[in-house]
C-alpha positions in Angstrom: 10.5 -29.3 -11.6 13.0 -26.7 -12.8 10.7 -23.5 -10.7 11.2 -26.1 -7.8 14.9 -26.4 -8.1 15.5 -22.7 -8.7 14.1 -21.8 -4.9 16.8 -23.6 -3.6 19.6 -22.9 -6.3 19.2 -19.1 -6.6 19.4 -18.6 -2.2 22.1 -21.0 -2.6 23.8 -18.7 -5.1 23.4 -15.7 -3.4 24.2 -16.9 -0.1 27.6 -18.2 -1.6 28.6 -15.4 -3.7 27.5 -12.0 -1.4 27.7 -14.3 2.2 30.7 -15.9 2.1 32.0 -16.1 5.5 28.9 -17.5 6.7 27.4 -18.4 3.7 25.5 -21.5 5.2 23.9 -19.8 7.7 22.5 -17.0 4.8 21.3 -19.8 2.8 19.3 -21.8 5.8 17.9 -18.2 6.8 16.9 -18.4 3.1 15.7 -21.7 3.3 13.2 -21.2 5.9 11.6 -18.4 4.3 9.7 -21.6 2.1 7.7 -22.0 4.6 5.6 -19.0 3.1 4.6 -21.5 0.6 2.1 -23.0 3.5 -0.6 -20.6 2.1 -0.8 -23.4 -1.0 -2.7 -25.4 1.5 -5.2 -23.0 1.8 -6.5 -23.2 -2.0 -8.4 -25.5 -3.6 -6.9 -27.7 -5.6 -4.1 -27.2 -3.2 -1.5 -27.5 -6.6 -2.4 -26.0 -9.6 0.3 -26.1 -12.6 -1.7 -23.5 -14.2 -2.5 -20.9 -11.4 -0.4 -18.2 -10.5 0.8 -17.9 -6.8 1.2 -14.0 -7.3 -1.7 -12.2 -6.0 -3.7 -15.6 -5.6 -2.6 -17.0 -2.2 -2.4 -15.0 1.0 1.3 -14.7 1.4 1.9 -13.8 -2.0 0.0 -10.8 -2.4 1.5 -8.0 -4.0 1.4 -5.4 -1.0 3.5 -8.4 1.2 5.8 -8.4 -1.8 6.7 -5.0 -1.3 7.0 -5.5 2.7 9.6 -8.3 1.5 11.4 -6.1 -0.2 11.8 -3.7 2.5 13.1 -6.0 5.2 15.8 -6.3 2.4 17.6 -2.7 3.8 17.3 -3.6 7.7 20.6 -5.7 8.9 18.5 -7.9 10.8 15.8 -9.0 8.6 18.1 -8.7 5.7 18.4 -12.1 5.0 14.9 -13.0 5.8 13.9 -10.6 3.2 16.3 -11.3 0.5 14.9 -15.2 1.0 11.3 -13.8 0.6 11.7 -11.4 -2.5 13.6 -14.1 -4.5 10.9 -16.8 -3.9 8.2 -14.0 -5.2 11.0 -13.0 -8.3 11.0 -16.7 -9.2 7.2 -17.4 -8.5 6.7 -14.4 -10.6 8.7 -15.3 -13.1 7.2 -18.7 -13.3 3.7 -16.7 -14.0 5.1 -15.0 -16.7 6.6 -18.7 -18.6 3.3 -19.9 -17.9 1.2 -17.0 -19.6 3.1 -16.7 -22.6 
């Protein structure tokens, strides 16, 4: 449950701290990147608490994570890139916690 909560709290903090003028817009854009988790619907079973999503689900592949990071460097895609990168970082941390 903490993991899911962090997917909302961390983008909210980033939006509020770094995009103070338009923090609500920044937060909403970063929240739309949660659709990346639709790829979980392709897995069988859909939810497995012991499965690491990084490298398993199609939109959680390492080469795509590099694309998500690259999006952060372009003003027009920065918020989408930040949302996706934060999402993948939190998923990677979750994988480490599960495997330790």
